N, CA and C atoms as an extended XYZ file, in Angstrom:
555
Properties=species:S:1:pos:R:3:atomname:S:1:resname:S:1:resid:I:1 pbc="F F F"
N        22.434      -30.521     -126.466 N   UNK     1
C        21.631      -31.130     -125.521 CA  UNK     1
C        22.358      -30.961     -124.081 C   UNK     1
N        23.489      -31.082     -123.860 N   UNK     2
C        24.029      -31.281     -122.581 CA  UNK     2
C        24.097      -29.538     -122.248 C   UNK     2
N        23.956      -28.642     -123.039 N   UNK     3
C        23.766      -27.409     -122.721 CA  UNK     3
C        22.640      -27.041     -121.960 C   UNK     3
N        21.661      -27.714     -122.715 N   UNK     4
C        20.220      -27.457     -122.174 CA  UNK     4
C        20.120      -28.280     -120.918 C   UNK     4
N        20.430      -29.266     -120.722 N   UNK     5
C        20.165      -30.015     -119.303 CA  UNK     5
C        21.129      -29.489     -117.973 C   UNK     5
N        22.226      -29.070     -118.973 N   UNK     6
C        22.785      -28.395     -117.813 CA  UNK     6
C        22.139      -26.774     -117.234 C   UNK     6
N        22.450      -26.105     -118.282 N   UNK     7
C        21.029      -24.736     -117.655 CA  UNK     7
C        19.630      -24.977     -117.300 C   UNK     7
N        19.238      -26.099     -117.324 N   UNK     8
C        17.749      -26.453     -116.527 CA  UNK     8
C        18.202      -26.918     -115.476 C   UNK     8
N        19.709      -27.896     -114.541 N   UNK     9
C        19.935      -28.045     -113.480 CA  UNK     9
C        20.280      -26.889     -112.983 C   UNK     9
N        20.924      -25.840     -113.494 N   UNK    10
C        21.281      -24.157     -112.945 CA  UNK    10
C        20.085      -23.695     -112.455 C   UNK    10
N        19.128      -23.550     -113.421 N   UNK    11
C        18.086      -23.145     -112.664 CA  UNK    11
C        17.238      -23.435     -111.647 C   UNK    11
N        17.176      -25.101     -111.647 N   UNK    12
C        16.874      -25.905     -110.656 CA  UNK    12
C        17.699      -25.588     -109.550 C   UNK    12
N        18.760      -25.345     -109.481 N   UNK    13
C        19.736      -25.457     -108.284 CA  UNK    13
C        19.582      -23.868     -107.791 C   UNK    13
N        19.712      -23.033     -108.527 N   UNK    14
C        19.264      -21.465     -108.203 CA  UNK    14
C        17.950      -21.456     -107.589 C   UNK    14
N        16.795      -21.883     -108.077 N   UNK    15
C        15.495      -22.208     -107.385 CA  UNK    15
C        15.593      -22.476     -106.378 C   UNK    15
N        16.427      -23.839     -105.667 N   UNK    16
C        16.146      -24.510     -104.669 CA  UNK    16
C        17.003      -23.619     -103.600 C   UNK    16
N        18.413      -22.700     -104.023 N   UNK    17
C        18.864      -22.244     -103.019 CA  UNK    17
C        17.889      -20.884     -102.680 C   UNK    17
N        17.004      -20.359     -103.744 N   UNK    18
C        16.398      -19.110     -103.013 CA  UNK    18
C        15.023      -19.768     -102.335 C   UNK    18
N        14.578      -21.003     -102.687 N   UNK    19
C        13.667      -21.449     -101.748 CA  UNK    19
C        14.219      -21.723     -100.212 C   UNK    19
N        15.476      -22.329      -99.906 N   UNK    20
C        16.262      -22.694      -99.235 CA  UNK    20
C        16.361      -21.323      -98.218 C   UNK    20
N        16.782      -20.230      -98.973 N   UNK    21
C        17.009      -19.178      -98.186 CA  UNK    21
C        15.800      -18.347      -97.750 C   UNK    21
N        14.519      -18.197      -98.466 N   UNK    22
C        13.159      -18.039      -97.923 CA  UNK    22
C        12.953      -19.063      -96.938 C   UNK    22
N        13.223      -20.308      -96.845 N   UNK    23
C        12.439      -20.886      -95.637 CA  UNK    23
C        13.375      -20.698      -94.669 C   UNK    23
N        14.875      -20.620      -94.351 N   UNK    24
C        15.664      -19.874      -93.595 CA  UNK    24
C        15.261      -18.434      -92.822 C   UNK    24
N        14.940      -17.468      -93.955 N   UNK    25
C        14.397      -16.286      -93.424 CA  UNK    25
C        13.228      -16.127      -92.705 C   UNK    25
N        12.107      -17.272      -93.118 N   UNK    26
C        10.895      -17.128      -92.456 CA  UNK    26
C        11.337      -17.690      -90.873 C   UNK    26
N        12.023      -18.852      -90.745 N   UNK    27
C        12.547      -19.240      -89.655 CA  UNK    27
C        12.988      -18.476      -88.676 C   UNK    27
N        13.606      -17.570      -89.059 N   UNK    28
C        14.614      -16.626      -88.391 CA  UNK    28
C        13.879      -15.610      -87.896 C   UNK    28
N        13.054      -15.123      -88.571 N   UNK    29
C        11.983      -13.873      -88.704 CA  UNK    29
C        11.062      -14.167      -87.670 C   UNK    29
N        10.700      -15.636      -87.504 N   UNK    30
C         9.207      -16.011      -86.315 CA  UNK    30
C        10.194      -16.506      -85.132 C   UNK    30
N        11.203      -16.386      -85.008 N   UNK    31
C        12.061      -16.639      -83.861 CA  UNK    31
C        12.447      -15.156      -83.391 C   UNK    31
N        12.567      -14.392      -83.840 N   UNK    32
C        12.874      -13.139      -83.276 CA  UNK    32
C        11.700      -12.794      -82.501 C   UNK    32
N        12.005      -12.350      -81.309 N   UNK    33
C        11.175      -12.094      -80.171 CA  UNK    33
C        10.666      -10.390      -80.445 C   UNK    33
N         9.605      -10.455      -80.284 N   UNK    34
C         8.772       -8.897      -81.005 CA  UNK    34
C         8.037       -8.317      -79.825 C   UNK    34
N         7.969       -7.252      -79.232 N   UNK    35
C         7.408       -6.871      -78.787 CA  UNK    35
C         5.607       -6.238      -79.253 C   UNK    35
N         4.670       -6.881      -77.932 N   UNK    36
C         3.540       -6.294      -78.470 CA  UNK    36
C         3.519       -4.705      -78.395 C   UNK    36
N         2.397       -4.329      -79.372 N   UNK    37
C         1.872       -2.582      -78.861 CA  UNK    37
C         1.288       -2.746      -77.333 C   UNK    37
N         1.872       -1.326      -76.604 N   UNK    38
C         1.631       -1.500      -75.221 CA  UNK    38
C         0.490       -0.770      -75.395 C   UNK    38
N        -1.053       -1.044      -74.471 N   UNK    39
C        -1.850       -0.470      -74.403 CA  UNK    39
C        -1.748        0.874      -73.720 C   UNK    39
N        -2.557        1.919      -74.242 N   UNK    40
C        -2.500        3.419      -73.893 CA  UNK    40
C        -2.559        3.369      -71.860 C   UNK    40
N        -1.883        4.139      -71.487 N   UNK    41
C        -1.953        4.273      -70.081 CA  UNK    41
C        -2.535        5.755      -69.740 C   UNK    41
N        -3.491        6.100      -71.022 N   UNK    42
C        -4.251        7.283      -70.748 CA  UNK    42
C        -5.164        7.493      -69.621 C   UNK    42
N        -5.218        8.235      -68.835 N   UNK    43
C        -6.671        7.891      -67.771 CA  UNK    43
C        -7.613        8.077      -68.450 C   UNK    43
N        -7.761        8.764      -69.465 N   UNK    44
C        -9.091        8.668      -70.389 CA  UNK    44
C        -9.249        7.252      -71.251 C   UNK    44
N        -8.744        6.505      -71.284 N   UNK    45
C        -8.814        5.442      -72.172 CA  UNK    45
C        -9.980        5.394      -72.523 C   UNK    45
N        -9.849        5.372      -74.225 N   UNK    46
C       -10.993        5.207      -75.199 CA  UNK    46
C       -11.557        3.672      -75.326 C   UNK    46
N       -12.709        3.631      -75.472 N   UNK    47
C       -13.405        2.575      -74.977 CA  UNK    47
C       -14.000        2.346      -76.867 C   UNK    47
N       -14.914        3.522      -76.857 N   UNK    48
C       -15.920        3.289      -78.258 CA  UNK    48
C       -16.639        2.274      -78.554 C   UNK    48
N       -17.588        1.780      -77.543 N   UNK    49
C       -17.604        0.738      -77.321 CA  UNK    49
C       -19.408        1.166      -77.624 C   UNK    49
N       -20.223        0.406      -78.317 N   UNK    50
C       -21.696        0.839      -78.150 CA  UNK    50
C       -22.449       -0.100      -77.682 C   UNK    50
N       -23.669        0.025      -76.614 N   UNK    51
C       -23.854       -1.353      -75.801 CA  UNK    51
C       -24.949       -1.446      -76.525 C   UNK    51
N       -25.440       -2.946      -76.103 N   UNK    52
C       -26.394       -3.698      -76.399 CA  UNK    52
C       -27.482       -3.165      -75.992 C   UNK    52
N       -28.794       -3.379      -76.884 N   UNK    53
C       -29.693       -2.441      -76.463 CA  UNK    53
C       -30.897       -3.416      -76.406 C   UNK    53
N       -32.011       -3.402      -75.206 N   UNK    54
C       -33.407       -4.210      -75.306 CA  UNK    54
C       -34.195       -2.986      -75.669 C   UNK    54
N       -34.844       -2.923      -76.670 N   UNK    55
C       -35.685       -1.706      -76.739 CA  UNK    55
C       -36.992       -2.286      -76.924 C   UNK    55
N       -38.103       -1.361      -75.520 N   UNK    56
C       -38.879       -1.766      -75.366 CA  UNK    56
C       -40.166       -0.765      -75.970 C   UNK    56
N       -39.823        0.645      -76.552 N   UNK    57
C       -40.487        1.695      -76.998 CA  UNK    57
C       -40.638        1.235      -78.586 C   UNK    57
N       -42.058        1.222      -79.240 N   UNK    58
C       -42.167        1.159      -80.562 CA  UNK    58
C       -41.285        2.210      -81.265 C   UNK    58
N       -39.944        2.278      -82.037 N   UNK    59
C       -39.417        3.451      -82.703 CA  UNK    59
C       -38.577        2.697      -83.473 C   UNK    59
N       -38.822        3.426      -84.558 N   UNK    60
C       -37.589        3.250      -85.653 CA  UNK    60
C       -35.858        3.067      -85.602 C   UNK    60
N       -35.546        4.219      -84.975 N   UNK    61
C       -34.399        4.526      -84.507 CA  UNK    61
C       -34.265        4.903      -82.930 C   UNK    61
N       -33.834        3.634      -82.206 N   UNK    62
C       -33.989        4.012      -80.961 CA  UNK    62
C       -32.305        4.815      -80.752 C   UNK    62
N       -32.469        5.011      -79.290 N   UNK    63
C       -30.995        6.046      -79.114 CA  UNK    63
C       -30.126        5.064      -78.708 C   UNK    63
N       -28.781        5.592      -78.831 N   UNK    64
C       -27.597        4.606      -79.109 CA  UNK    64
C       -26.716        5.298      -77.880 C   UNK    64
N       -26.366        4.117      -77.003 N   UNK    65
C       -25.558        4.716      -75.906 CA  UNK    65
C       -24.030        3.891      -76.308 C   UNK    65
N       -23.054        4.769      -76.061 N   UNK    66
C       -21.544        4.317      -76.527 CA  UNK    66
C       -20.817        4.849      -74.906 C   UNK    66
N       -19.961        3.720      -74.974 N   UNK    67
C       -19.056        3.887      -73.600 CA  UNK    67
C       -17.859        4.513      -74.473 C   UNK    67
N       -17.679        5.924      -73.916 N   UNK    68
C       -16.392        6.422      -74.707 CA  UNK    68
C       -15.157        6.381      -74.103 C   UNK    68
N       -15.297        6.443      -72.529 N   UNK    69
C       -14.081        6.473      -71.634 CA  UNK    69
C       -14.426        5.966      -70.581 C   UNK    69
N       -13.133        5.163      -69.923 N   UNK    70
C       -13.532        5.192      -68.328 CA  UNK    70
C       -11.999        5.065      -67.757 C   UNK    70
N       -11.872        4.859      -66.612 N   UNK    71
C       -10.404        5.205      -65.674 CA  UNK    71
C       -11.013        5.036      -64.359 C   UNK    71
N        -9.934        4.430      -63.669 N   UNK    72
C       -10.067        4.291      -61.910 CA  UNK    72
C        -8.409        3.878      -61.492 C   UNK    72
N        -8.954        4.533      -60.587 N   UNK    73
C        -7.596        4.339      -59.504 CA  UNK    73
C        -8.318        3.751      -58.276 C   UNK    73
N        -7.086        3.395      -57.401 N   UNK    74
C        -8.145        2.747      -55.982 CA  UNK    74
C        -9.232        3.221      -55.338 C   UNK    74
N        -9.583        4.704      -55.370 N   UNK    75
C       -10.614        5.211      -54.669 CA  UNK    75
C       -11.710        5.858      -55.617 C   UNK    75
N       -11.537        6.076      -57.231 N   UNK    76
C       -12.490        6.305      -57.989 CA  UNK    76
C       -12.571        5.609      -59.427 C   UNK    76
N       -13.948        5.626      -59.485 N   UNK    77
C       -13.925        5.117      -60.948 CA  UNK    77
C       -14.874        6.230      -62.120 C   UNK    77
N       -14.225        6.721      -62.703 N   UNK    78
C       -15.075        7.534      -63.760 CA  UNK    78
C       -15.680        6.467      -65.009 C   UNK    78
N       -16.822        7.315      -65.370 N   UNK    79
C       -17.181        6.501      -66.905 CA  UNK    79
C       -17.794        7.721      -67.532 C   UNK    79
N       -17.499        7.841      -69.086 N   UNK    80
C       -18.154        8.678      -69.856 CA  UNK    80
C       -18.706        7.964      -70.636 C   UNK    80
N       -20.317        8.259      -70.920 N   UNK    81
C       -20.840        7.804      -71.932 CA  UNK    81
C       -21.600        8.762      -73.031 C   UNK    81
N       -21.977        8.434      -74.068 N   UNK    82
C       -22.755        9.594      -74.974 CA  UNK    82
C       -23.804        8.652      -75.552 C   UNK    82
N       -25.268        9.637      -75.330 N   UNK    83
C       -26.367        9.108      -75.701 CA  UNK    83
C       -26.659        9.890      -76.949 C   UNK    83
N       -27.291        9.216      -78.081 N   UNK    84
C       -27.524        9.628      -79.365 CA  UNK    84
C       -29.076        9.262      -79.503 C   UNK    84
N       -29.681       10.522      -80.129 N   UNK    85
C       -31.014        9.887      -80.676 CA  UNK    85
C       -31.862        9.787      -79.885 C   UNK    85
N       -31.801       10.540      -78.657 N   UNK    86
C       -32.785       10.825      -77.311 CA  UNK    86
C       -33.014       12.433      -77.662 C   UNK    86
N       -34.709       12.439      -78.449 N   UNK    87
C       -34.841       13.753      -78.292 CA  UNK    87
C       -36.022       14.275      -77.239 C   UNK    87
N       -35.939       13.545      -76.340 N   UNK    88
C       -37.248       13.627      -75.115 CA  UNK    88
C       -36.756       14.596      -73.976 C   UNK    88
N       -35.133       14.921      -74.244 N   UNK    89
C       -34.343       15.754      -72.961 CA  UNK    89
C       -34.348       17.193      -73.413 C   UNK    89
N       -35.022       17.955      -72.557 N   UNK    90
C       -35.029       19.405      -72.876 CA  UNK    90
C       -34.549       20.451      -71.771 C   UNK    90
N       -34.855       19.600      -70.649 N   UNK    91
C       -34.012       20.389      -69.338 CA  UNK    91
C       -33.619       19.308      -68.479 C   UNK    91
N       -33.296       20.084      -67.183 N   UNK    92
C       -32.797       19.226      -66.236 CA  UNK    92
C       -33.407       17.995      -65.637 C   UNK    92
N       -34.715       18.317      -65.401 N   UNK    93
C       -35.830       17.355      -64.924 CA  UNK    93
C       -35.936       15.904      -66.028 C   UNK    93
N       -35.962       16.479      -67.105 N   UNK    94
C       -35.755       15.299      -68.225 CA  UNK    94
C       -34.416       14.183      -68.102 C   UNK    94
N       -33.546       14.784      -68.084 N   UNK    95
C       -32.624       14.158      -67.852 CA  UNK    95
C       -32.559       13.472      -66.773 C   UNK    95
N       -32.837       13.850      -65.443 N   UNK    96
C       -32.929       12.958      -64.391 CA  UNK    96
C       -33.989       11.949      -64.591 C   UNK    96
N       -35.187       12.601      -64.852 N   UNK    97
C       -36.095       10.916      -64.846 CA  UNK    97
C       -36.146       10.096      -66.067 C   UNK    97
N       -35.244       10.448      -67.070 N   UNK    98
C       -35.318        9.781      -68.169 CA  UNK    98
C       -34.197        8.426      -68.352 C   UNK    98
N       -32.938        9.355      -67.825 N   UNK    99
C       -31.739        8.571      -67.875 CA  UNK    99
C       -31.054        8.354      -66.734 C   UNK    99
N       -31.861        6.852      -66.206 N   UNK   100
C       -31.339        6.651      -64.954 CA  UNK   100
C       -30.092        6.000      -64.540 C   UNK   100
N       -29.742        6.307      -63.318 N   UNK   101
C       -28.407        5.650      -62.846 CA  UNK   101
C       -27.988        4.372      -62.956 C   UNK   101
N       -27.114        4.267      -63.876 N   UNK   102
C       -26.245        2.998      -64.166 CA  UNK   102
C       -26.382        1.810      -62.786 C   UNK   102
N       -26.717        0.819      -63.308 N   UNK   103
C       -26.428       -0.305      -62.274 CA  UNK   103
C       -25.367       -1.099      -62.647 C   UNK   103
N       -24.006       -0.812      -61.855 N   UNK   104
C       -22.646       -1.347      -62.418 CA  UNK   104
C       -22.248       -2.534      -61.264 C   UNK   104
N       -21.950       -3.490      -61.609 N   UNK   105
C       -21.704       -4.946      -61.080 CA  UNK   105
C       -20.157       -4.950      -61.333 C   UNK   105
N       -19.528       -5.116      -60.600 N   UNK   106
C       -17.885       -5.384      -60.781 CA  UNK   106
C       -17.665       -7.084      -60.581 C   UNK   106
N       -16.707       -7.351      -60.976 N   UNK   107
C       -16.296       -8.835      -60.993 CA  UNK   107
C       -15.959       -8.940      -59.542 C   UNK   107
N       -15.177       -8.052      -58.969 N   UNK   108
C       -14.832       -7.986      -57.530 CA  UNK   108
C       -15.787       -7.327      -56.618 C   UNK   108
N       -15.405       -7.988      -55.560 N   UNK   109
C       -15.937       -7.301      -54.259 CA  UNK   109
C       -15.999       -6.383      -53.886 C   UNK   109
N       -16.300       -4.779      -54.854 N   UNK   110
C       -16.005       -4.028      -54.673 CA  UNK   110
C       -17.532       -3.092      -54.443 C   UNK   110
N       -17.633       -2.133      -53.685 N   UNK   111
C       -18.691       -1.593      -53.350 CA  UNK   111
C       -18.661        0.115      -54.288 C   UNK   111
N       -19.325        0.482      -54.912 N   UNK   112
C       -19.410        1.409      -55.918 CA  UNK   112
C       -20.676        2.362      -55.161 C   UNK   112
N       -19.865        3.606      -55.000 N   UNK   113
C       -21.028        4.642      -54.418 CA  UNK   113
C       -20.913        5.931      -55.487 C   UNK   113
N       -22.067        6.312      -56.105 N   UNK   114
C       -22.314        7.449      -57.101 CA  UNK   114
C       -22.050        8.773      -56.333 C   UNK   114
N       -20.816        9.178      -56.868 N   UNK   115
C       -20.484       10.748      -56.044 CA  UNK   115
C       -21.442       11.765      -56.570 C   UNK   115
N       -21.230       11.752      -58.024 N   UNK   116
C       -21.858       12.583      -59.196 CA  UNK   116
C       -22.046       12.134      -60.367 C   UNK   116
N       -22.638       12.932      -61.133 N   UNK   117
C       -23.252       12.783      -62.677 CA  UNK   117
C       -23.437       14.298      -62.682 C   UNK   117
N       -22.495       14.381      -64.038 N   UNK   118
C       -22.523       15.453      -64.834 CA  UNK   118
C       -22.607       15.119      -66.112 C   UNK   118
N       -23.706       16.461      -66.710 N   UNK   119
C       -24.164       15.737      -68.295 CA  UNK   119
C       -24.417       17.177      -68.604 C   UNK   119
N       -24.508       17.443      -69.788 N   UNK   120
C       -24.775       18.772      -70.559 CA  UNK   120
C       -25.989       18.107      -71.225 C   UNK   120
N       -26.902       19.598      -71.353 N   UNK   121
C       -28.680       18.998      -72.137 CA  UNK   121
C       -28.003       19.774      -73.656 C   UNK   121
N       -28.323       18.876      -74.257 N   UNK   122
C       -27.911       19.314      -75.831 CA  UNK   122
C       -28.845       20.518      -76.364 C   UNK   122
N       -27.980       21.468      -77.211 N   UNK   123
C       -28.660       22.955      -77.576 CA  UNK   123
C       -29.923       22.378      -78.773 C   UNK   123
N       -29.743       21.748      -79.283 N   UNK   124
C       -30.660       21.350      -80.568 CA  UNK   124
C       -31.129       19.948      -80.268 C   UNK   124
N       -32.597       19.564      -80.756 N   UNK   125
C       -32.942       18.086      -79.990 CA  UNK   125
C       -32.379       17.384      -81.136 C   UNK   125
N       -32.057       16.094      -80.779 N   UNK   126
C       -31.605       15.200      -81.119 CA  UNK   126
C       -29.858       15.100      -81.373 C   UNK   126
N       -29.032       16.390      -80.730 N   UNK   127
C       -27.892       16.252      -80.251 CA  UNK   127
C       -27.422       15.046      -79.410 C   UNK   127
N       -26.360       14.541      -79.351 N   UNK   128
C       -25.843       13.829      -78.788 CA  UNK   128
C       -25.756       14.306      -77.000 C   UNK   128
N       -26.397       13.533      -75.966 N   UNK   129
C       -26.278       14.139      -74.699 CA  UNK   129
C       -24.341       13.105      -74.078 C   UNK   129
N       -23.711       13.932      -73.425 N   UNK   130
C       -22.549       13.169      -72.804 CA  UNK   130
C       -22.828       13.641      -71.112 C   UNK   130
N       -22.595       12.114      -70.548 N   UNK   131
C       -22.808       12.148      -69.296 CA  UNK   131
C       -21.589       11.226      -68.636 C   UNK   131
N       -20.850       12.039      -67.478 N   UNK   132
C       -19.785       11.198      -66.893 CA  UNK   132
C       -20.408       10.984      -65.495 C   UNK   132
N       -19.654        9.773      -65.108 N   UNK   133
C       -20.393        9.365      -63.942 CA  UNK   133
C       -18.992        9.342      -62.951 C   UNK   133
N       -19.316        9.486      -61.699 N   UNK   134
C       -18.289        9.642      -60.621 CA  UNK   134
C       -18.362        8.345      -59.459 C   UNK   134
N       -17.800        7.656      -59.379 N   UNK   135
C       -18.007        6.552      -58.194 CA  UNK   135
C       -16.814        6.561      -57.430 C   UNK   135
N       -17.220        6.872      -55.822 N   UNK   136
C       -16.220        6.141      -54.917 CA  UNK   136
C       -16.192        4.667      -54.831 C   UNK   136
N       -14.987        4.408      -54.580 N   UNK   137
C       -14.918        2.825      -53.978 CA  UNK   137
C       -13.477        2.433      -53.560 C   UNK   137
N       -13.246        1.232      -52.921 N   UNK   138
C       -12.050        0.807      -52.348 CA  UNK   138
C       -11.964       -0.162      -53.028 C   UNK   138
N       -10.487       -0.095      -54.154 N   UNK   139
C       -10.313       -0.945      -55.293 CA  UNK   139
C        -9.041       -1.355      -55.091 C   UNK   139
N        -8.303       -1.008      -53.626 N   UNK   140
C        -6.829       -1.085      -52.984 CA  UNK   140
C        -6.523       -3.076      -53.667 C   UNK   140
N        -5.445       -2.875      -54.196 N   UNK   141
C        -4.965       -4.585      -54.465 CA  UNK   141
C        -5.575       -5.228      -55.857 C   UNK   141
N        -6.603       -4.206      -56.249 N   UNK   142
C        -7.071       -4.820      -57.755 CA  UNK   142
C        -6.086       -4.024      -58.947 C   UNK   142
N        -5.607       -5.019      -60.131 N   UNK   143
C        -5.023       -4.474      -61.068 CA  UNK   143
C        -6.204       -3.800      -62.220 C   UNK   143
N        -7.035       -4.555      -62.122 N   UNK   144
C        -8.362       -3.978      -63.177 CA  UNK   144
C        -9.435       -4.550      -62.429 C   UNK   144
N       -10.649       -4.101      -62.825 N   UNK   145
C       -11.688       -4.339      -62.428 CA  UNK   145
C       -12.870       -4.513      -63.917 C   UNK   145
N       -13.271       -5.662      -64.060 N   UNK   146
C       -14.367       -5.751      -64.998 CA  UNK   146
C       -15.359       -5.789      -64.681 C   UNK   146
N       -16.370       -4.963      -65.857 N   UNK   147
C       -17.396       -4.257      -64.909 CA  UNK   147
C       -18.623       -4.530      -66.153 C   UNK   147
N       -19.675       -4.845      -65.838 N   UNK   148
C       -20.764       -5.157      -66.058 CA  UNK   148
C       -21.873       -4.066      -66.097 C   UNK   148
N       -22.232       -2.928      -67.109 N   UNK   149
C       -23.090       -1.914      -66.780 CA  UNK   149
C       -24.234       -2.059      -67.554 C   UNK   149
N       -25.430       -1.772      -66.963 N   UNK   150
C       -26.958       -1.659      -67.105 CA  UNK   150
C       -27.365       -0.282      -67.125 C   UNK   150
N       -27.505        0.348      -68.087 N   UNK   151
C       -28.630        1.589      -68.028 CA  UNK   151
C       -29.896        1.345      -68.864 C   UNK   151
N       -31.114        2.194      -67.864 N   UNK   152
C       -32.599        2.236      -68.646 CA  UNK   152
C       -32.559        3.541      -68.640 C   UNK   152
N       -33.261        3.583      -69.988 N   UNK   153
C       -34.060        5.048      -70.404 CA  UNK   153
C       -35.451        4.969      -70.329 C   UNK   153
N       -36.029        6.129      -69.478 N   UNK   154
C       -37.338        5.441      -69.389 CA  UNK   154
C       -37.693        5.878      -67.949 C   UNK   154
N       -38.702        5.701      -67.432 N   UNK   155
C       -38.925        6.741      -66.172 CA  UNK   155
C       -38.231        6.012      -64.897 C   UNK   155
N       -37.557        6.907      -64.378 N   UNK   156
C       -36.391        5.831      -63.382 CA  UNK   156
C       -37.017        7.218      -62.223 C   UNK   156
N       -36.108        6.821      -61.020 N   UNK   157
C       -35.858        7.917      -59.735 CA  UNK   157
C       -37.419        7.449      -59.324 C   UNK   157
N       -37.608        8.844      -58.383 N   UNK   158
C       -38.943        8.530      -57.778 CA  UNK   158
C       -40.342        7.851      -58.166 C   UNK   158
N       -40.311        8.180      -59.333 N   UNK   159
C       -41.558        7.714      -60.461 CA  UNK   159
C       -41.488        6.271      -60.172 C   UNK   159
N       -40.427        5.698      -60.478 N   UNK   160
C       -40.325        4.144      -60.232 CA  UNK   160
C       -40.669        3.600      -58.879 C   UNK   160
N       -40.028        4.404      -57.730 N   UNK   161
C       -39.850        3.521      -56.584 CA  UNK   161
C       -41.250        3.878      -55.616 C   UNK   161
N       -41.906        4.746      -55.963 N   UNK   162
C       -43.027        5.069      -55.186 CA  UNK   162
C       -44.624        5.016      -55.872 C   UNK   162
N       -45.319        4.071      -55.156 N   UNK   163
C       -47.029        3.938      -55.798 CA  UNK   163
C       -47.638        5.282      -56.052 C   UNK   163
N       -47.727        6.191      -54.991 N   UNK   164
C       -48.409        7.497      -55.002 CA  UNK   164
C       -47.888        8.636      -55.718 C   UNK   164
N       -47.055        8.422      -56.439 N   UNK   165
C       -46.482        9.759      -57.630 CA  UNK   165
C       -47.010        9.555      -58.719 C   UNK   165
N       -47.449       10.808      -59.098 N   UNK   166
C       -47.679       10.468      -60.909 CA  UNK   166
C       -46.423       10.038      -61.633 C   UNK   166
N       -46.717        9.291      -62.592 N   UNK   167
C       -45.738        8.644      -63.465 CA  UNK   167
C       -45.236        9.702      -64.288 C   UNK   167
N       -44.055        9.626      -64.651 N   UNK   168
C       -43.371       10.500      -65.269 CA  UNK   168
C       -43.999       10.221      -66.748 C   UNK   168
N       -44.141       11.020      -67.933 N   UNK   169
C       -44.857       10.621      -68.901 CA  UNK   169
C       -44.181       10.433      -70.183 C   UNK   169
N       -43.531        9.297      -70.099 N   UNK   170
C       -43.117        8.567      -70.672 CA  UNK   170
C       -43.238        6.802      -70.441 C   UNK   170
N       -42.671        6.157      -71.405 N   UNK   171
C       -43.016        4.701      -71.444 CA  UNK   171
C       -41.532        4.523      -71.219 C   UNK   171
N       -41.243        3.042      -70.864 N   UNK   172
C       -39.889        2.460      -70.798 CA  UNK   172
C       -39.302        2.785      -72.040 C   UNK   172
N       -38.009        3.183      -72.091 N   UNK   173
C       -37.840        3.039      -74.055 CA  UNK   173
C       -36.725        1.960      -73.914 C   UNK   173
N       -35.778        1.813      -73.536 N   UNK   174
C       -34.681        1.079      -73.750 CA  UNK   174
C       -33.876        0.638      -72.222 C   UNK   174
N       -33.123       -0.996      -72.666 N   UNK   175
C       -32.131       -0.782      -71.580 CA  UNK   175
C       -31.002       -1.162      -72.307 C   UNK   175
N       -29.968       -1.195      -71.609 N   UNK   176
C       -28.585       -1.007      -72.592 CA  UNK   176
C       -27.338       -1.974      -71.567 C   UNK   176
N       -26.905       -2.731      -72.074 N   UNK   177
C       -25.893       -3.436      -71.377 CA  UNK   177
C       -24.539       -3.256      -71.838 C   UNK   177
N       -23.576       -3.124      -71.205 N   UNK   178
C       -22.410       -3.030      -71.746 CA  UNK   178
C       -21.276       -3.978      -70.957 C   UNK   178
N       -20.086       -4.608      -71.124 N   UNK   179
C       -19.260       -5.379      -70.608 CA  UNK   179
C       -18.076       -4.877      -71.287 C   UNK   179
N       -17.138       -4.392      -69.995 N   UNK   180
C       -15.817       -3.796      -70.111 CA  UNK   180
C       -14.926       -3.914      -69.103 C   UNK   180
N       -13.305       -3.647      -69.339 N   UNK   181
C       -12.329       -3.634      -68.301 CA  UNK   181
C       -11.925       -2.297      -68.129 C   UNK   181
N       -11.849       -2.042      -66.732 N   UNK   182
C       -10.685       -0.757      -66.590 CA  UNK   182
C        -9.664       -1.308      -65.676 C   UNK   182
N        -8.480       -0.655      -65.967 N   UNK   183
C        -7.258       -0.610      -65.427 CA  UNK   183
C        -7.449        0.054      -64.140 C   UNK   183
N        -7.024       -0.244      -62.935 N   UNK   184
C        -6.953        0.578      -61.610 CA  UNK   184
C        -5.643        0.666      -61.550 C   UNK   184
N        -5.424        2.045      -61.870 N   UNK   185
C        -4.102        2.811      -61.617 CA  UNK   185
C        -3.669        3.458      -60.525 C   UNK   185
């Protein structure tokens, strides 16, 4: 009977020692400083963020807008978007009149001026449209900019501004909203 008692004490002692080592190991590993993974410093930092949409046109599958990448330096801001599911764009005029220039509101007092928009018209209806916007700005002294972007798909340009122009033959389709931050490098 004493042997049974002694063997159960040994098992209990070994179990307590193992638990003690586990607690010490856990405390030790939690106190070791570790480095968080660094964000990419790639100038075309990938975002892959889909815009929140407000749909106005009755459609089962509204177009989708995705922010692919954005980058900034003190004098330039570049943004790349993909528009999927918009079958109304067949030529440059359609692109100009249906996809409005985004309204971008930075959190800092930085003025943005559109330099150019570069887009590829899809060869097949339904293929995605990729658009790059470049803005000039004066963001010297800022490490990053938090941006709020609104993009409208529907009639825009002079068709929206002037009352004596025949409206572009489409309804307001949707408005898209994105919020993101861009490091100024």
